[in-house]
All heavy atoms as an XYZ file, in Angstrom:
702
protein
N     100.444    106.957     93.165
C      99.916    105.787     93.826
C      98.511    105.484     93.367
O      97.946    106.161     92.503
N      97.916    104.464     93.932
C      96.570    104.069     93.553
C      95.535    105.122     93.938
O      95.681    105.822     94.937
C      96.337    102.769     94.322
C      97.342    102.761     95.407
C      98.487    103.598     94.958
N      94.501    105.215     93.120
C      93.408    106.154     93.377
C      92.281    105.403     94.079
O      91.716    104.460     93.525
C      92.913    106.739     92.053
C      91.760    107.669     92.221
N      90.750    107.742     91.302
C      91.457    108.570     93.185
C      89.880    108.648     91.693
N      90.282    109.152     92.842
N      91.971    105.831     95.292
C      90.905    105.226     96.084
C      89.744    106.201     96.155
O      89.922    107.363     96.527
C      91.398    104.882     97.511
C      90.246    104.379     98.378
C      92.518    103.855     97.455
N      88.572    105.730     95.784
C      87.354    106.508     96.002
C      86.780    106.051     97.336
O      86.498    104.870     97.527
C      86.330    106.318     94.867
C      84.995    106.947     95.234
C      86.857    106.933     93.583
N      86.666    107.001     98.263
C      86.141    106.724     99.600
C      84.698    107.196     99.662
O      84.410    108.361     99.392
C      86.983    107.437    100.649
N      83.802    106.288    100.009
C      82.399    106.641    100.181
C      82.174    106.962    101.653
O      82.413    106.129    102.530
C      81.492    105.510     99.720
C      81.628    105.139     98.246
C      80.665    104.012     97.888
C      81.377    106.348     97.360
N      81.736    108.172    101.907
C      81.621    108.710    103.264
C      80.230    108.463    103.834
O      79.256    109.068    103.411
C      81.930    110.206    103.227
C      81.913    110.855    104.593
O      81.687    110.158    105.604
O      82.136    112.080    104.649
N      80.171    107.579    104.810
C      78.934    107.301    105.539
C      79.000    107.882    106.956
O      78.193    107.518    107.804
C      78.694    105.779    105.617
C      78.415    105.163    104.289
C      79.425    104.527    103.587
C      77.152    105.222    103.726
C      79.177    103.946    102.351
C      76.892    104.651    102.489
C      77.903    104.011    101.806
N      79.937    108.764    107.201
C      80.180    109.332    108.532
C      81.625    109.087    108.936
O      81.947    108.830    110.089
N      82.498    109.193    107.974
C      83.900    108.805    108.074
C      84.684    109.619    109.098
O      84.497    110.815    109.220
C      84.549    108.952    106.689
C      85.992    108.563    106.639
S      86.631    108.375    104.948
C      85.880    109.689    104.048
N      85.566    108.935    109.776
C      86.567    109.594    110.606
C      87.729    109.943    109.682
O      88.226    109.107    108.949
C      87.018    108.676    111.731
C      85.905    108.415    112.704
C      86.339    107.571    113.858
C      85.146    107.437    114.783
N      85.186    106.292    115.614
N      88.144    111.182    109.695
C      89.108    111.682    108.710
C      90.511    111.130    108.888
O      91.330    111.235    107.993
C      89.075    113.203    108.678
C      87.770    113.618    108.089
C      86.641    114.017    108.759
C      87.405    113.559    106.717
N      85.606    114.223    107.885
C      86.049    113.951    106.620
C      88.075    113.213    105.553
C      85.375    114.017    105.417
C      87.398    113.286    104.362
C      86.067    113.680    104.294
N      90.804    110.521    110.023
C      92.110    109.866    110.179
C      92.290    108.753    109.156
O      93.397    108.481    108.712
C      92.267    109.287    111.583
C      92.997    110.220    112.504
O      93.643    111.169    112.069
N      92.880    109.972    113.790
N      91.196    108.109    108.775
C      91.270    107.018    107.802
C      91.773    107.546    106.471
O      92.668    106.962    105.848
C      89.898    106.343    107.661
C      89.507    105.703    108.996
C      89.905    105.332    106.532
C      88.050    105.385    109.131
N      91.223    108.673    106.036
C      91.675    109.289    104.785
C      93.139    109.674    104.892
O      93.920    109.465    103.960
C      90.825    110.535    104.474
O      89.456    110.160    104.514
C      91.153    111.095    103.116
N      93.509    110.234    106.020
C      94.906    110.634    106.231
C      95.837    109.422    106.129
O      96.882    109.497    105.489
C      95.058    111.310    107.601
C      96.450    111.848    107.862
C      96.514    112.667    109.144
N      96.024    111.964    110.315
C      96.775    111.170    111.081
N      98.040    110.967    110.791
N      96.259    110.576    112.140
N      95.446    108.301    106.710
C      96.278    107.095    106.631
C      96.393    106.580    105.200
O      97.457    106.130    104.787
C      95.738    105.979    107.535
C      95.951    106.225    109.000
C      94.926    106.031    109.904
C      97.175    106.651    109.497
C      95.107    106.253    111.261
C      97.374    106.880    110.849
C      96.331    106.675    111.716
O      96.513    106.896    113.049
N      95.306    106.639    104.451
C      95.371    106.219    103.048
C      96.340    107.105    102.265
O      97.155    106.611    101.477
C      93.980    106.252    102.409
C      93.014    105.155    102.839
C      91.606    105.463    102.346
C      93.476    103.801    102.334
N      96.268    108.405    102.489
C      97.175    109.343    101.806
C      98.616    109.086    102.235
O      99.526    109.053    101.398
C      96.744    110.803    102.060
C      97.801    111.785    101.578
C      95.405    111.084    101.389
N      98.840    108.889    103.531
C     100.199    108.611    104.017
C     100.738    107.306    103.449
O     101.949    107.128    103.339
C     100.215    108.565    105.542
C     100.096    109.931    106.180
C     100.035    109.872    107.699
O     100.045    108.762    108.276
O      99.951    110.953    108.304
N      99.851    106.397    103.064
C     100.265    105.117    102.473
C     100.515    105.231    100.973
O     100.806    104.237    100.322
C      99.193    104.056    102.721
O      99.049    103.821    104.089
N     100.362    106.451    100.430
C     100.662    106.671     99.021
C      99.463    106.697     98.103
O      99.626    106.726     96.881
N      98.264    106.663     98.665
C      97.055    106.682     97.838
C      96.624    108.115     97.541
O      96.814    109.014     98.344
C      95.903    105.976     98.561
S      96.184    104.230     98.865
N      96.028    108.278     96.384
C      95.313    109.512     96.059
C      93.856    109.202     96.386
O      93.303    108.193     95.922
C      95.484    109.841     94.582
C      94.810    111.130     94.165
C      95.197    111.509     92.744
N      94.881    110.509     91.752
C      93.766    110.490     91.019
N      92.871    111.440     91.158
N      93.576    109.544     90.126
N      93.225    110.032     97.198
C      91.885    109.742     97.703
C      90.885    110.784     97.213
O      91.130    111.983     97.333
C      91.876    109.685     99.249
C      90.471    109.397     99.765
C      92.861    108.644     99.759
N      89.778    110.305     96.679
C      88.635    111.144     96.338
C      87.494    110.730     97.250
O      87.138    109.541     97.288
C      88.212    110.948     94.864
O      89.306    111.296     94.018
C      87.012    111.803     94.518
N      86.941    111.671     97.986
C      85.839    111.380     98.904
C      84.523    111.783     98.244
O      84.380    112.905     97.758
C      86.019    112.122    100.243
C      84.848    111.846    101.179
C      87.332    111.728    100.909
N      83.594    110.843     98.227
C      82.251    111.079     97.733
C      81.262    110.721     98.842
O      81.569    109.885     99.700
C      81.956    110.210     96.503
C      82.788    110.449     95.249
C      82.423    109.423     94.180
C      82.560    111.857     94.736
N      80.074    111.314     98.822
C      79.082    110.933     99.830
C      78.656    109.481     99.647
O      78.704    108.938     98.535
C      77.918    111.894     99.570
C      78.109    112.402     98.196
C      79.584    112.333     97.902
N      78.241    108.860    100.739
C      77.787    107.475    100.666
C      76.602    107.283     99.743
O      76.339    106.170     99.304
N      75.919    108.349     99.425
C      74.758    108.285     98.533
C      75.131    108.421     97.058
O      74.248    108.425     96.190
C      73.771    109.394     98.904
O      74.389    110.665     98.767
N      76.418    108.513     96.750
C      76.849    108.687     95.350
C      76.389    107.502     94.506
O      76.499    106.348     94.922
C      78.363    108.819     95.273
N      75.892    107.775     93.305
C      75.484    106.674     92.422
C      76.694    105.964     91.814
O      77.785    106.524     91.720
C      74.654    107.367     91.340
C      75.100    108.782     91.348
C      75.575    109.085     92.739
N      76.454    104.761     91.392
C      77.509    103.922     90.814
C      78.236    104.631     89.680
O      79.467    104.583     89.600
C      76.884    102.614     90.316
C      77.837    101.697     89.577
C      77.115    100.524     88.966
C      76.378    101.009     87.746
N      75.907     99.941     86.864
N      77.504    105.315     88.807
C      78.111    105.972     87.647
C      79.106    107.056     88.074
O      80.165    107.191     87.467
C      77.018    106.582     86.749
C      76.107    105.550     86.111
C      75.071    104.952     87.068
O      74.784    105.548     88.130
O      74.560    103.869     86.754
N      78.759    107.811     89.106
C      79.659    108.862     89.595
C      80.937    108.263     90.163
O      82.024    108.809     89.994
C      78.953    109.718     90.640
C      79.790    110.881     91.134
C      79.062    111.767     92.126
O      77.871    111.530     92.416
O      79.704    112.706     92.634
N      80.802    107.141     90.831
C      81.975    106.459     91.402
C      82.865    105.939     90.281
O      84.077    106.159     90.276
C      81.514    105.315     92.338
C      80.735    105.885     93.525
C      82.711    104.487     92.805
C      79.904    104.864     94.271
N      82.274    105.259     89.308
C      83.052    104.653     88.228
C      83.694    105.687     87.312
O      84.775    105.439     86.779
C      82.176    103.697     87.420
C      81.720    102.438     88.160
C      80.780    101.625     87.282
C      82.901    101.618     88.641
N      83.062    106.850     87.127
C      83.665    107.862     86.259
C      84.953    108.425     86.850
O      85.753    109.010     86.129
C      82.668    108.966     85.909
C      82.385    109.935     87.004
C      81.319    110.972     86.622
O      80.546    110.746     85.686
O      81.269    112.004     87.293
N      85.192    108.197     88.135
C      86.453    108.613     88.774
C      87.583    107.631     88.501
O      88.709    107.853     88.871
C      86.284    108.761     90.295
C      85.117    109.597     90.736
C      85.289    111.036     90.379
N      84.066    111.748     90.730
C      84.017    112.925     91.267
N      85.111    113.588     91.505
N      82.866    113.485     91.549
N      87.260    106.509     87.877
C      88.228    105.466     87.510
C      89.089    105.028     88.705
O      90.319    105.101     88.672
C      89.081    105.916     86.336
C      88.221    106.320     85.123
C      89.007    106.677     83.898
N      89.859    105.622     83.421
C      89.464    104.577     82.684
N      88.208    104.443     82.368
N      90.328    103.678     82.278
N      88.439    104.533     89.760
C      89.193    104.160     90.958
C      89.991    102.874     90.784
O      89.606    101.986     90.030
C      88.101    103.961     92.009
C      86.909    103.530     91.218
C      87.016    104.283     89.911
N      91.092    102.823     91.522
C      91.854    101.581     91.651
C      91.343    100.765     92.827
O      91.665     99.588     92.965
C      93.339    101.892     91.855
C      93.928    102.617     90.664
O      93.756    102.134     89.528
O      94.542    103.693     90.856
N      90.580    101.401     93.696
C      89.970    100.757     94.853
C      88.812    101.606     95.340
O      88.794    102.822     95.139
N      87.836    100.949     95.970
C      86.671    101.645     96.515
C      86.587    101.309     97.993
O      86.523    100.135     98.376
C      85.383    101.235     95.783
C      85.497    101.570     94.293
C      84.166    101.916     96.417
C      84.394    100.964     93.431
N      86.611    102.353     98.816
C      86.593    102.208    100.270
C      85.252    102.663    100.814
O      84.770    103.738    100.471
C      87.725    103.043    100.889
C      87.630    103.155    102.375
C      87.892    102.064    103.179
C      87.274    104.358    102.971
C      87.788    102.161    104.553
C      87.184    104.469    104.344
C      87.438    103.365    105.141
N      84.672    101.863    101.684
C      83.407    102.192    102.346
C      83.723    102.524    103.799
O      84.248    101.687    104.530
C      82.441    101.016    102.278
C      82.239    100.402    100.898
C      81.344     99.187    100.989
C      81.664    101.426     99.948
N      83.374    103.726    104.207
C      83.771    104.206    105.530
C      82.907    103.642    106.641
O      81.862    103.049    106.421
C      83.706    105.739    105.569
O      82.373    106.174    105.813
N      83.372    103.927    107.819
C      82.574    103.697    109.010
C      81.474    104.751    109.044
O      81.431    105.656    108.219
C      83.453    103.799    110.251
C      84.136    105.153    110.330
O      84.794    105.585    109.397
N      83.971    105.842    111.442
N      80.615    104.636    109.998
C      79.561    105.627    110.166
C      78.636    105.184    111.276
O      78.704    104.052    111.738
N      77.797    106.054    111.683
C      76.847    105.663    112.723
C      75.691    104.869    112.141
O      75.382    104.980    110.962
C      76.358    107.013    113.255
C      76.453    107.926    112.079
C      77.672    107.459    111.314
N      75.103    104.074    112.965
C      73.836    103.479    112.603
C      73.875    102.067    112.059
O      74.907    101.422    111.977
N      72.709    101.660    111.678
C      72.400    100.321    111.212
C      72.447    100.313    109.685
O      71.888    101.202    109.049
C      70.988    100.000    111.708
C      70.522     98.602    111.406
O      71.113     97.937    110.530
O      69.553     98.170    112.040
N      73.076     99.326    109.062
C      73.143     99.304    107.602
C      71.811     98.965    106.932
O      71.624     99.274    105.753
C      74.178     98.218    107.310
C      74.106     97.313    108.477
C      73.814     98.200    109.655
N      70.865     98.373    107.653
C      69.622     97.905    107.018
C      68.847     99.003    106.285
O      68.350     98.755    105.193
C      68.734     97.193    108.031
C      69.277     95.807    108.379
C      68.433     95.141    109.409
N      68.678     95.831    110.686
C      68.194     95.439    111.837
N      67.395     94.395    111.892
N      68.488     96.079    112.939
N      68.733    100.227    106.830
C      67.967    101.242    106.087
C      68.693    101.808    104.860
O      68.078    102.528    104.073
C      67.741    102.358    107.103
C      68.202    101.869    108.414
C      69.038    100.655    108.173
N      69.952    101.493    104.672
C      70.738    102.058    103.569
C      70.556    101.220    102.302
O      71.503    100.724    101.704
C      72.204    102.166    103.976
C      72.470    103.055    105.195
C      73.936    103.008    105.588
C      72.028    104.478    104.926
N      69.313    101.101    101.872
C      68.970    100.254    100.733
C      69.577    100.769     99.424
O      70.012     99.979     98.588
C      67.459    100.129    100.606
C      66.839     99.381    101.772
C      65.324     99.377    101.750
O      64.733     99.850    100.752
O      64.737     98.891    102.727
N      69.618    102.089     99.248
C      70.196    102.639     98.011
C      71.691    102.334     97.942
O      72.206    101.966     96.882
C      69.943    104.142     97.928
N      72.389    102.472     99.059
C      73.823    102.159     99.084
C      74.054    100.675     98.805
O      74.992    100.311     98.095
C      74.429    102.554    100.431
N      73.196     99.836     99.342
C      73.305     98.400     99.098
C      73.118     98.084     97.618
O      73.872     97.297     97.034
C      72.286     97.628     99.953
O      72.535     97.925    101.336
C      72.386     96.137     99.739
N      72.136     98.723     96.993
C      71.908     98.511     95.557
C      73.102     99.015     94.748
O      73.522     98.362     93.783
C      70.628     99.216     95.119
N      73.660    100.155     95.128
C      74.847    100.686     94.450
C      76.003     99.706     94.560
O      76.706     99.442     93.575
C      75.246    102.056     95.043
O      74.190    102.982     94.793
C      76.542    102.572     94.438
N      76.188     99.138     95.729
C      77.279     98.171     95.925
C      77.097     96.936     95.047
O      78.076     96.440     94.482
C      77.361     97.755     97.392
C      78.035     98.761     98.300
C      77.897     98.335     99.749
C      79.499     98.901     97.919
N      75.890     96.485     94.920
C      75.652     95.318     94.045
C      76.083     95.632     92.617
O      76.687     94.799     91.946
C      74.191     94.905     94.103
C      73.827     94.249     95.405
C      72.391     93.745     95.388
N      72.029     93.250     96.702
C      70.972     93.657     97.385
N      70.132     94.538     96.860
N      70.721     93.170     98.569
N      75.779     96.837     92.155
C      76.216     97.245     90.827
C      77.719     97.377     90.737
O      78.330     97.029     89.721
N      78.349     97.862     91.808
C      79.807     97.993     91.826
C      80.491     96.632     91.852
O      81.565     96.464     91.273
C      80.261     98.838     93.017
C      79.956    100.329     92.916
C      80.243    101.014     94.253
C      80.762    100.976     91.801
N      79.884     95.657     92.530
C      80.446     94.301     92.506
C      80.572     93.832     91.063
O      81.598     93.307     90.648
C      79.570     93.314     93.277
C      79.527     93.486     94.768
C      78.488     92.952     95.493
C      80.509     94.163     95.450
C      78.428     93.082     96.869
C      80.465     94.306     96.827
C      79.419     93.761     97.539
N      79.508     94.042     90.298
C      79.458     93.572     88.912
C      80.346     94.414     87.995
O      81.148     93.878     87.235
C      78.000     93.604     88.424
C      77.787     93.136     87.009
C      76.354     93.367     86.521
N      76.031     94.796     86.516
C      75.100     95.364     87.308
N      74.390     94.634     88.136
N      74.869     96.657     87.258
N      80.199     95.746     88.081
C      80.820     96.637     87.095
C      82.214     97.121     87.471
O      82.893     97.710     86.629
C      79.917     97.845     86.846
C      78.577     97.444     86.262
O      78.481     96.344     85.682
O      77.616     98.225     86.389
N      82.636     96.910     88.691
C      83.987     97.312     89.102
C      84.797     96.097     89.550
O      85.841     95.799     88.986
C      83.941     98.365     90.210
N      84.307     95.393     90.548
C      85.080     94.287     91.120
C      85.214     93.117     90.145
O      86.329     92.671     89.853
C      84.451     93.832     92.429
N      84.099     92.620     89.645
C      84.143     91.436     88.782
C      84.695     91.736     87.399
O      85.500     90.981     86.874
C      82.750     90.818     88.664
C      82.277     90.195     89.956
C      80.846     89.686     89.877
O      80.224     89.754     88.795
O      80.349     89.218     90.914
N      84.280     92.840     86.803
C      84.686     93.097     85.415
C      86.032     93.788     85.301
O      86.725     93.614     84.306
C      83.617     93.913     84.689
O      83.542     95.218     85.218
N      86.427     94.571     86.298
C      87.679     95.327     86.213
C      88.706     94.959     87.276
O      89.817     95.476     87.265
C      87.394     96.831     86.335
C      86.477     97.370     85.267
C      86.274     98.850     85.449
N      85.193     99.336     84.631
C      84.723    100.560     84.651
N      85.265    101.444     85.467
N      83.734    100.919     83.885
N      88.321     94.118     88.231
C      89.241     93.721     89.284
C      89.493     94.793     90.335
O      90.504     94.754     91.031
N      88.569     95.740     90.470
C      88.729     96.819     91.446
C      88.332     96.296     92.827
O      87.190     95.867     93.027
C      87.854     98.036     91.072
C      87.921     99.116     92.146
C      88.265     98.594     89.715
N      89.253     96.338     93.796
C      88.895     95.881     95.144
C      87.930     96.860     95.814
O      88.037     98.070     95.645
C      90.232     95.827     95.880
C      91.146     96.700     95.115
C      90.656     96.748     93.709
N      86.988     96.294     96.551
C      86.054     97.074     97.350
C      86.248     96.627     98.789
O      86.153     95.441     99.090
C      84.598     96.837     96.885
C      84.439     97.196     95.404
C      83.633     97.657     97.741
C      83.075     96.842     94.826
N      86.522     97.585     99.666
C      86.826     97.240    101.053
C      86.216     98.270    101.986
O      85.903     99.387    101.580
C      88.339     97.136    101.263
C      89.122     98.374    100.874
C      89.617     99.224    101.842
C      89.370     98.669     99.540
C      90.343    100.359    101.488
C      90.098     99.795     99.169
C      90.583    100.647    100.152
N      86.010     97.882    103.227
C      85.396     98.796    104.172
C      85.739     98.451    105.595
O      86.332     97.406    105.880
N      85.363     99.356    106.478
C      85.501     99.118    107.910
C      84.166     99.449    108.582
O      83.389    100.254    108.075
C      86.634     99.956    108.541
C      86.376    101.439    108.359
C      87.989     99.567    107.982
C      87.290    102.307    109.199
N      83.918     98.817    109.689
C      82.736     99.059    110.516
C      81.465     99.032    109.657
O      81.160     98.013    109.077
C      82.887    100.355    111.289
S      84.318    100.375    112.362
N      80.747    100.137    109.576
C      79.513    100.181    108.793
C      79.772     99.776    107.347
O      78.966     99.064    106.740
C      78.891    101.578    108.848
C      77.613    101.772    108.043
C      76.491    100.921    108.580
C      77.214    103.236    108.011
N      80.892    100.220    106.771
C      81.220     99.857    105.403
C      81.340     98.356    105.223
O      80.888     97.795    104.222
N      81.923     97.683    106.196
C      82.053     96.228    106.141
C      80.681     95.570    106.254
O      80.386     94.591    105.564
C      82.992     95.768    107.259
C      83.462     94.372    107.093
N      83.009     93.351    107.873
C      84.334     93.841    106.203
C      83.577     92.234    107.491
N      84.380     92.492    106.489
N      79.827     96.126    107.112
C      78.473     95.597    107.243
C      77.690     95.774    105.937
O      76.933     94.887    105.541
C      77.740     96.295    108.388
C      78.323     95.967    109.743
C      77.694     96.803    110.841
O      77.484     98.007    110.679
N      77.395     96.157    111.951
N      77.872     96.908    105.272
C      77.210     97.138    103.985
C      77.672     96.135    102.938
O      76.878     95.665    102.121
C      77.458     98.563    103.502
C      76.662     99.646    104.228
C      77.212    101.024    103.894
C      75.185     99.539    103.885
N      78.966     95.810    102.946
C      79.469     94.799    102.017
C      78.771     93.463    102.238
O      78.361     92.808    101.287
C      80.985     94.635    102.179
C      81.850     95.732    101.601
C      83.289     95.571    102.051
C      81.763     95.730    100.083
N      78.645     93.086    103.494
C      77.950     91.834    103.819
C      76.492     91.868    103.431
O      75.941     90.890    102.934
N      75.855     93.000    103.647
C      74.437     93.152    103.310
C      74.218     93.086    101.799
O      73.236     92.503    101.347
C      73.943     94.487    103.856
C      72.476     94.748    103.647
C      72.010     95.950    104.418
O      71.811     95.852    105.612
N      71.870     97.080    103.750
N      75.135     93.665    101.045
C      74.989     93.663     99.582
C      75.240     92.270     99.029
O      74.697     91.897     98.023
C      75.960     94.669     98.959
């Protein structure tokens, strides 16, 4: 199945379990992972997890997402999706 790289910002592990049950192969990386580390995993999709807190202080993650928009989503067609905090980070980026 598709390979999803999940960026963990405080993820509830049921989400990973559901992705696996849906046929995905999941690699979990910390939310602080740099763009290059994410892309070297050759994901078919990039998932941004939920987590506690406000997305505003996560400036490094926001900058990483901007790079992923360009180098994964736009150039390779890799979907980037999130829930809760991850969705807020997408909007912020």
